[in-house]
C-alpha positions as CSV (number, residue, x, y, z in Angstrom):
1,M,-43.7,-0.1,12.8
2,D,-44.5,-3.5,11.3
3,K,-43.2,-5.4,14.3
4,P,-43.9,-3.6,17.6
5,N,-41.5,-3.8,20.5
6,I,-43.1,-5.9,23.3
7,I,-42.6,-5.6,27.0
8,L,-44.2,-8.3,29.1
9,I,-44.2,-7.5,32.8
10,N,-45.0,-10.5,35.0
11,C,-45.2,-9.9,38.8
12,D,-44.8,-12.5,41.4
13,D,-47.8,-13.2,43.7
14,L,-49.4,-9.8,43.0
15,G,-53.1,-10.1,43.9
16,Y,-56.2,-9.0,42.2
17,G,-56.8,-6.2,44.8
18,D,-53.2,-5.0,45.1
19,L,-53.3,-2.1,42.6
20,G,-55.2,1.2,42.8
21,I,-56.9,0.6,39.5
22,Y,-58.2,-2.7,40.8
23,G,-59.5,-1.2,43.9
24,S,-56.7,-0.9,46.4
25,K,-57.1,2.0,48.8
26,I,-53.8,1.5,50.5
27,N,-51.1,0.7,47.9
28,K,-49.7,3.6,45.8
29,T,-49.6,2.6,42.1
30,P,-50.0,5.8,40.0
31,A,-47.8,4.6,37.1
32,I,-49.7,1.4,36.7
33,D,-53.0,3.2,37.1
34,A,-51.9,5.6,34.3
35,M,-50.9,2.6,32.2
36,A,-54.5,1.3,32.5
37,A,-55.9,4.8,31.8
38,E,-53.8,4.9,28.6
39,G,-54.7,1.3,27.6
40,M,-57.0,-1.6,28.4
41,R,-57.7,-3.3,31.7
42,F,-59.1,-6.8,31.9
43,T,-61.3,-7.8,34.8
44,D,-61.5,-11.5,34.1
45,F,-58.0,-12.5,33.3
46,Y,-56.5,-15.8,34.5
47,A,-53.0,-17.1,35.2
48,A,-52.8,-20.7,34.0
49,S,-52.0,-22.0,37.5
50,P,-52.3,-20.8,41.1
51,V,-48.5,-21.4,41.7
52,C,-45.5,-20.1,39.8
53,S,-43.5,-22.7,37.9
54,P,-46.6,-24.1,36.2
55,S,-47.9,-20.6,35.5
56,R,-44.7,-19.4,34.0
57,G,-44.2,-22.5,31.8
58,A,-47.8,-22.0,30.6
59,L,-47.3,-18.3,29.8
60,L,-44.2,-19.0,27.8
61,T,-45.6,-21.9,25.7
62,G,-49.3,-21.1,25.4
63,C,-50.3,-24.4,27.1
64,Y,-52.1,-25.5,30.2
65,P,-49.4,-26.8,32.5
66,P,-50.3,-30.5,32.3
67,R,-50.0,-30.3,28.5
68,I,-46.3,-29.8,28.9
69,S,-46.0,-32.0,32.0
70,F,-45.6,-29.0,34.2
71,G,-48.3,-29.7,36.7
72,D,-46.1,-31.5,39.1
73,F,-42.3,-31.6,39.8
74,E,-41.4,-34.9,41.4
75,G,-43.9,-34.3,44.2
76,N,-43.3,-30.5,44.4
77,W,-45.8,-27.9,43.4
78,V,-43.0,-25.8,42.0
79,L,-39.4,-26.4,40.9
80,M,-36.8,-26.5,43.6
81,P,-33.1,-25.7,43.2
82,G,-31.1,-28.4,41.5
83,Q,-34.1,-30.5,40.2
84,S,-33.6,-32.8,37.2
85,V,-36.7,-31.5,35.4
86,G,-37.5,-28.3,33.6
87,L,-39.2,-26.9,30.5
88,N,-38.4,-29.2,27.6
89,P,-36.0,-27.4,25.2
90,K,-38.1,-28.8,22.3
91,E,-41.0,-26.5,23.4
92,V,-41.3,-23.3,21.4
93,T,-41.7,-20.2,23.6
94,I,-42.9,-16.7,22.8
95,A,-39.3,-15.6,22.8
96,G,-38.2,-18.4,20.4
97,A,-40.9,-17.6,18.0
98,L,-40.1,-13.8,18.0
99,K,-36.4,-14.5,17.7
100,K,-37.0,-16.3,14.5
101,I,-38.5,-13.2,12.9
102,G,-35.8,-10.8,13.9
103,Y,-36.6,-9.8,17.5
104,T,-33.8,-9.3,20.0
105,T,-35.1,-11.1,23.1
106,K,-34.2,-10.7,26.8
107,I,-35.5,-11.8,30.2
108,I,-34.8,-9.9,33.3
109,G,-35.8,-11.3,36.7
110,K,-37.4,-14.6,37.8
111,W,-37.2,-17.6,35.5
112,H,-38.4,-20.7,37.5
113,V,-38.9,-23.2,34.8
114,G,-35.7,-25.1,35.3
115,D,-32.2,-24.2,36.7
116,Q,-30.1,-26.8,34.9
117,K,-28.0,-25.5,32.0
118,E,-30.3,-27.3,29.5
119,F,-33.3,-25.4,30.8
120,L,-32.0,-21.8,31.2
121,P,-33.5,-18.9,29.2
122,T,-30.8,-18.9,26.5
123,K,-32.0,-22.4,25.6
124,H,-35.5,-21.2,25.2
125,G,-35.2,-18.4,22.7
126,F,-33.8,-15.6,24.8
127,D,-30.6,-13.9,23.6
128,S,-29.7,-12.8,27.1
129,Y,-30.7,-13.2,30.7
130,Y,-30.2,-11.3,34.0
131,G,-31.9,-12.5,37.1
132,L,-32.8,-15.2,39.6
133,P,-33.4,-18.7,38.3
134,Y,-36.2,-19.3,40.8
135,S,-38.0,-17.6,43.8
136,N,-36.1,-15.2,46.0
137,D,-37.0,-17.4,49.1
138,M,-34.9,-20.3,47.7
139,G,-31.6,-19.0,49.0
140,R,-30.1,-19.1,52.5
141,Q,-32.5,-17.6,55.1
142,L,-33.1,-17.6,58.8
143,K,-35.3,-20.5,59.9
144,D,-38.8,-19.7,61.2
145,P,-38.4,-20.1,65.0
146,D,-42.1,-20.6,65.5
147,T,-43.1,-23.3,63.0
148,T,-44.2,-26.7,64.1
149,D,-45.5,-27.8,60.7
150,P,-43.4,-30.7,59.5
151,V,-43.9,-29.8,55.8
152,R,-42.8,-26.3,56.6
153,I,-39.8,-27.5,58.6
154,K,-38.7,-29.7,55.6
155,N,-38.9,-26.7,53.3
156,L,-36.8,-24.6,55.8
157,N,-33.7,-26.8,55.5
158,D,-30.6,-24.9,54.4
159,R,-30.7,-24.3,50.7
160,P,-27.8,-23.3,48.4
161,P,-26.9,-19.6,48.1
162,L,-29.3,-17.7,45.9
163,P,-27.7,-17.2,42.5
164,L,-27.9,-14.1,40.3
165,I,-27.3,-15.1,36.7
166,R,-26.1,-13.3,33.6
167,D,-26.8,-15.4,30.6
168,N,-25.5,-18.8,31.7
169,D,-23.1,-17.8,34.5
170,V,-23.7,-17.1,38.2
171,I,-22.3,-13.6,38.7
172,Q,-23.2,-13.2,42.4
173,E,-24.5,-15.3,45.3
174,Q,-26.9,-14.1,47.9
175,P,-27.4,-10.6,46.3
176,D,-28.9,-7.7,48.3
177,L,-32.6,-8.2,47.6
178,R,-33.4,-4.6,48.6
179,A,-31.3,-3.4,45.7
180,L,-32.1,-6.1,43.2
181,T,-35.2,-4.5,41.6
182,E,-33.3,-1.3,41.0
183,R,-30.5,-3.3,39.3
184,Y,-33.2,-5.0,37.2
185,A,-34.6,-1.6,36.1
186,E,-31.1,-0.4,35.2
187,E,-30.6,-3.5,33.0
188,A,-34.0,-2.9,31.3
189,V,-33.1,0.7,30.5
190,R,-29.8,-0.3,29.0
191,F,-31.6,-3.0,26.9
192,I,-34.2,-0.5,25.6
193,R,-31.4,2.0,24.7
194,D,-29.3,-0.6,22.9
195,N,-32.3,-1.9,21.0
196,K,-34.4,1.2,20.3
197,N,-34.3,0.6,16.6
198,G,-36.1,-2.7,17.4
199,P,-37.9,-4.9,17.3
200,F,-37.3,-6.2,20.8
201,F,-39.0,-8.4,23.3
202,L,-38.4,-7.8,27.0
203,Y,-39.8,-10.2,29.5
204,F,-39.5,-8.4,32.8
205,A,-40.3,-11.0,35.6
206,H,-40.4,-9.2,38.9
207,M,-39.1,-10.5,42.2
208,Y,-42.0,-8.6,43.9
209,V,-44.1,-9.3,45.8
210,H,-42.9,-12.8,46.7
211,L,-41.7,-13.5,50.2
212,P,-39.3,-12.5,51.8
213,L,-40.3,-8.8,51.3
214,Y,-37.3,-6.6,50.8
215,A,-37.7,-3.1,49.5
216,P,-35.6,0.1,49.4
217,E,-35.7,2.1,52.5
218,N,-37.4,5.1,50.9
219,L,-40.3,3.0,49.7
220,V,-40.7,1.4,53.1
221,E,-40.7,4.8,54.8
222,T,-43.5,6.1,52.6
223,S,-45.6,2.9,52.5
224,K,-49.0,2.8,54.2
225,N,-49.0,-0.9,53.9
226,G,-45.7,-2.0,55.4
227,D,-43.1,-3.9,53.4
228,Y,-45.8,-5.3,51.2
229,G,-46.9,-1.9,50.1
230,A,-43.3,-0.9,49.6
231,C,-42.8,-3.8,47.2
232,V,-45.9,-3.0,45.3
233,A,-44.5,0.6,45.0
234,G,-41.3,-1.0,43.6
235,V,-43.4,-2.6,40.9
236,D,-45.0,0.7,40.1
237,W,-41.7,2.5,40.1
238,V,-40.3,0.1,37.5
239,S,-43.4,0.6,35.4
240,K,-42.8,4.4,35.5
241,V,-39.1,3.9,34.6
242,L,-40.0,1.7,31.6
243,M,-42.6,4.1,30.2
244,H,-40.4,7.1,30.7
245,E,-37.5,5.4,28.8
246,L,-39.8,4.4,25.9
247,K,-40.8,8.0,25.5
248,K,-37.3,9.3,25.9
249,Q,-36.1,6.9,23.2
250,G,-39.0,7.8,20.9
251,V,-40.4,4.3,20.7
252,D,-43.4,4.6,23.1
253,E,-45.9,4.4,20.2
254,D,-44.1,1.4,18.8
255,T,-44.3,-0.6,22.0
256,L,-46.9,-2.9,23.4
257,I,-46.8,-3.3,27.1
258,I,-48.5,-6.2,28.9
259,F,-48.7,-6.2,32.7
260,T,-49.9,-9.1,34.8
261,S,-49.1,-11.5,37.7
262,D,-48.2,-15.2,37.8
263,N,-50.9,-16.1,40.4
264,G,-52.9,-14.5,43.2
265,S,-51.7,-13.2,46.5
266,R,-51.0,-15.5,49.4
267,M,-50.3,-12.8,52.0
268,Q,-53.5,-11.3,53.2
269,N,-52.0,-11.4,56.7
270,Q,-49.0,-9.3,55.5
271,G,-50.8,-6.7,53.4
272,G,-51.7,-8.6,50.1
273,S,-55.2,-8.5,48.7
274,N,-57.2,-10.5,46.2
275,G,-60.0,-7.9,46.5
276,N,-63.5,-9.5,46.8
277,L,-62.2,-12.8,45.4
278,R,-62.3,-16.0,47.5
279,G,-59.1,-17.9,48.1
280,I,-55.4,-17.3,47.8
281,K,-52.3,-18.5,45.9
282,G,-52.3,-22.3,45.8
283,T,-56.1,-22.6,45.3
284,T,-58.4,-22.6,42.3
285,W,-60.8,-20.3,43.9
286,E,-60.8,-17.0,41.9
287,G,-58.3,-15.5,44.3
288,G,-55.7,-18.0,43.3
289,Q,-55.8,-17.4,39.6
290,R,-57.7,-14.3,38.6
291,V,-55.1,-11.5,38.5
292,P,-54.6,-8.1,37.0
293,C,-53.9,-7.7,33.3
294,I,-53.3,-4.4,31.6
295,M,-52.3,-3.8,28.0
296,R,-51.0,-0.5,26.6
297,W,-50.0,0.5,23.1
298,P,-50.6,4.2,22.3
299,G,-52.6,4.8,19.2
300,K,-53.5,1.1,18.8
301,I,-55.2,0.0,22.0
302,P,-58.1,2.3,22.8
303,A,-57.4,4.2,26.0
304,G,-59.4,3.7,29.1
305,T,-61.1,0.6,28.0
306,V,-62.2,-2.1,30.4
307,R,-63.1,-5.6,29.2
308,S,-64.7,-8.5,31.0
309,D,-63.9,-11.1,28.4
310,I,-62.3,-14.3,29.7
311,I,-58.7,-14.4,28.7
312,S,-55.6,-16.1,30.1
313,S,-51.8,-15.9,30.1
314,I,-51.8,-18.9,27.7
315,D,-53.4,-16.5,25.1
316,F,-50.4,-14.2,25.0
317,F,-48.4,-16.5,22.6
318,P,-51.0,-16.7,19.9
319,A,-52.0,-13.1,20.3
320,I,-48.4,-11.8,20.1
321,A,-47.8,-14.1,17.1
322,A,-50.9,-12.7,15.3
323,I,-49.7,-9.1,16.0
324,T,-46.1,-9.6,14.9
325,G,-46.3,-12.3,12.2
326,A,-44.5,-14.8,14.3
327,E,-45.4,-18.5,13.9
328,V,-47.2,-20.6,16.5
329,P,-45.4,-24.0,16.2
330,P,-47.2,-25.9,13.4
331,G,-48.2,-29.5,14.3
332,T,-48.0,-28.7,18.0
333,I,-51.1,-28.5,20.2
334,I,-51.3,-25.3,22.2
335,D,-54.3,-24.2,24.4
336,G,-54.0,-20.5,23.9
337,T,-56.5,-18.5,21.8
338,D,-55.7,-15.4,19.6
339,V,-57.3,-12.7,21.7
340,S,-55.8,-9.9,19.7
341,P,-59.2,-8.8,18.2
342,L,-60.2,-7.8,21.7
343,M,-57.1,-5.6,22.2
344,F,-57.9,-3.1,19.4
345,T,-61.5,-2.2,19.9
346,D,-63.7,-0.9,22.6
347,E,-66.8,-2.4,20.9
348,D,-68.6,-5.6,22.0
349,I,-67.4,-8.5,19.8
350,A,-67.7,-12.2,19.9
351,P,-65.3,-13.4,22.6
352,P,-62.4,-15.5,21.2
353,R,-62.4,-17.6,24.4
354,D,-65.6,-18.7,26.1
355,H,-64.2,-21.2,28.7
356,F,-61.2,-21.8,30.9
357,F,-60.0,-24.8,32.9
358,Y,-58.5,-24.5,36.4
359,Y,-55.7,-26.9,37.2
360,M,-54.0,-27.3,40.5
361,G,-51.0,-29.5,39.8
362,N,-52.4,-32.3,37.5
363,R,-55.8,-32.1,39.1
364,L,-58.6,-30.6,37.1
365,E,-60.5,-28.7,39.8
366,A,-62.8,-26.3,38.0
367,V,-64.1,-25.1,34.7
368,R,-65.6,-21.8,33.7
369,K,-67.9,-21.0,30.7
370,G,-69.3,-17.5,30.4
371,K,-70.4,-16.4,33.9
372,W,-70.6,-20.0,35.3
373,K,-67.9,-21.7,37.2
374,L,-68.2,-25.4,38.2
375,H,-65.9,-26.7,40.9
376,I,-65.2,-30.4,40.4
377,T,-62.8,-31.5,43.1
378,R,-60.6,-30.1,45.8
379,E,-58.9,-32.9,47.5
380,L,-55.3,-32.0,48.4
381,K,-52.8,-34.0,50.5
382,P,-50.3,-31.7,52.2
383,D,-48.2,-34.6,53.4
384,Q,-47.4,-35.4,49.7
385,R,-46.8,-31.9,48.6
386,T,-44.0,-29.3,49.1
387,G,-43.6,-25.9,47.6
388,D,-44.3,-22.3,48.1
389,V,-47.8,-22.5,49.5
390,T,-49.1,-22.2,53.1
391,E,-51.1,-24.4,55.3
392,K,-53.8,-21.8,55.1
393,A,-53.9,-22.2,51.3
394,I,-54.3,-26.0,51.7
395,N,-57.1,-25.5,54.2
396,E,-58.9,-23.1,52.0
397,A,-58.6,-25.6,49.1
398,T,-60.7,-28.2,50.9
399,G,-64.0,-26.5,50.5
400,T,-67.4,-28.3,50.0
401,I,-67.7,-29.6,46.5
402,P,-69.1,-29.9,43.9
403,G,-70.1,-26.3,43.5
404,L,-71.6,-24.0,40.8
405,F,-71.2,-20.3,41.1
406,D,-72.5,-17.4,39.0
407,L,-69.4,-15.1,38.8
408,D,-71.4,-12.2,37.5
409,S,-73.5,-11.9,40.6
410,D,-71.2,-13.8,43.0
411,I,-67.6,-12.9,42.3
412,G,-66.7,-14.1,45.8
413,E,-68.0,-17.7,45.2
414,M,-70.1,-17.7,48.3
415,K,-73.5,-19.0,47.0
416,N,-73.4,-22.5,45.6
417,V,-76.3,-22.9,43.1
418,Y,-75.3,-26.4,41.9
419,D,-78.7,-27.9,42.6
420,D,-80.6,-25.1,40.9
421,H,-79.0,-25.5,37.4
422,P,-78.6,-29.1,36.4
423,D,-78.4,-28.1,32.7
424,I,-75.4,-25.8,33.3
425,V,-73.8,-28.5,35.5
426,A,-74.2,-31.0,32.7
427,E,-72.8,-28.6,30.1
428,L,-69.7,-27.8,32.1
429,S,-69.2,-31.4,33.2
430,K,-69.1,-32.3,29.5
431,L,-66.4,-29.7,28.9
432,A,-64.4,-31.0,31.8
433,A,-64.7,-34.6,30.5
434,T,-63.3,-33.5,27.1
435,C,-60.4,-31.7,28.8
436,R,-59.7,-34.6,31.1
437,E,-59.4,-36.9,28.1
438,D,-57.1,-34.5,26.3
439,I,-54.6,-33.5,29.0
440,G,-55.5,-35.7,32.0
441,D,-56.8,-35.4,35.5
442,E,-54.9,-36.9,38.4
443,A,-58.0,-36.8,40.6
444,E,-59.8,-39.2,38.3
445,G,-56.7,-41.3,37.4
446,V,-56.9,-40.2,33.8
447,I,-53.7,-39.8,31.7
448,G,-54.2,-37.3,28.9
449,K,-53.9,-38.4,25.3
450,N,-52.1,-35.3,24.2
451,V,-49.5,-34.6,26.8
452,R,-45.8,-33.8,26.0
453,P,-42.9,-34.6,28.3
454,S,-41.0,-32.1,30.4
455,G,-37.3,-31.9,30.0
456,R,-35.1,-34.1,32.2
457,V,-31.4,-34.4,32.8
458,D,-29.1,-36.9,34.4
459,N,-27.0,-36.0,37.4
460,P,-28.6,-32.6,38.2
461,D,-26.8,-30.2,40.6
462,T,-27.6,-26.9,42.2
463,L,-26.0,-23.8,40.6
464,T,-24.3,-22.8,43.9
465,H,-22.9,-24.5,47.0
466,Y,-22.3,-22.8,50.3
467,D,-18.7,-21.9,51.0
468,P,-17.9,-20.3,54.4
469,D,-15.0,-18.5,52.8
470,H,-17.1,-16.9,50.1
471,P,-17.5,-13.1,50.3
472,Y,-21.3,-13.1,50.5
473,I,-22.9,-9.7,51.1
474,Y,-25.6,-11.7,52.8
475,A,-24.4,-15.1,54.0
476,E,-27.9,-15.6,55.3
477,Y,-30.9,-13.3,54.6
478,D,-32.3,-11.8,57.8
479,K,-35.9,-12.7,57.2
480,Y,-37.3,-16.2,57.5
481,E,-40.6,-15.9,55.6
482,R,-40.9,-18.2,52.6
483,G,-43.8,-18.0,50.1
């Protein structure tokens, strides 16, 4: 077909080492492993941020988070319920560009780029929406009885009931999280059947594997990795459902599937894995941002190919635009690169992208070019930050800097060779200076010259308010973990 269907699967906190095809010996992921065997797997793929709201805004727009003023949210690392800021409705998203050329567009799952009516998916190019407006730990949960961390205690204050949304309306509060992924899968199957004559764009944004971990009983009982492994199995099950339905409807060969995660895992102590990478979610070590990426399009993407080219989630927009004929917004700076030439060959070709910048919030912390990664700064102040990261993540982020690492021979970033390669340090420092001038660097007090504002509304409010007389199925979730 001229315009392929596109399914973009974005997991939540799924780490580099959580899938069988990426080395996991404990999680069962046969469907995702088959997806990679039938398509292309990328070993050096990066989310645009090590936390979710910036990462998701970047994926949708093709921009580094600071470019769209999505590095910081009024002192929070991620958007919280009822905040006045969100993705600016003037920004063109992948969905908006595809809608303009005749695609039917839908998001199922986690949004997390603004919960005010001006920022919901239907204002950003999606015809329909079914899911949670932010993380599944932002509803009403038990408080952690053991925490003494004042930042953590602040985050554990009662929050409004977790809203499940259809289009622009809350249709349930505090839904059963064990059943939610199955409901998402049902919604996806219905969407594929209703739009099998295409073209369609489905953005499936998983709840898994963000805390708290709720999975169906059968997946928990067969997991060798506790609730975490059960949630990974839930991701795999949905992948199998989608591929089965595409084949059943006769559109498998007309559909490009992209599978990835919004940032690395933060739950090594609960079963998550970033493989041999250093660091976790919330850090700009490789474990915070290097994540799985698999692309599958039968007959178009060569099966069983593994590529080590540097690519990022900000490259999805220009690549999808090139494949479909959609338009990247003219006169608007985006940071993504058209990586589609990589997708359709197993030959060595000149890489479309040769460098990548690592931002944590509005701080430029590292830059990679080729095999070299230069860490610039890592100063974090936990007393000034709230959001879904742990004290461990903050502690890991305060490593000795500056540092230069050869990622080809030292994927775990353990051997600092800064003093051995002054020429490389100078080259990467020059790249960083150019980026700093363009989109800023809070660490250096630099305001970027080409930064666009986020959206902002007056008199924001949460989507829900606790009512003791409301018929909640879970008035309070029975797990206290937040991620």
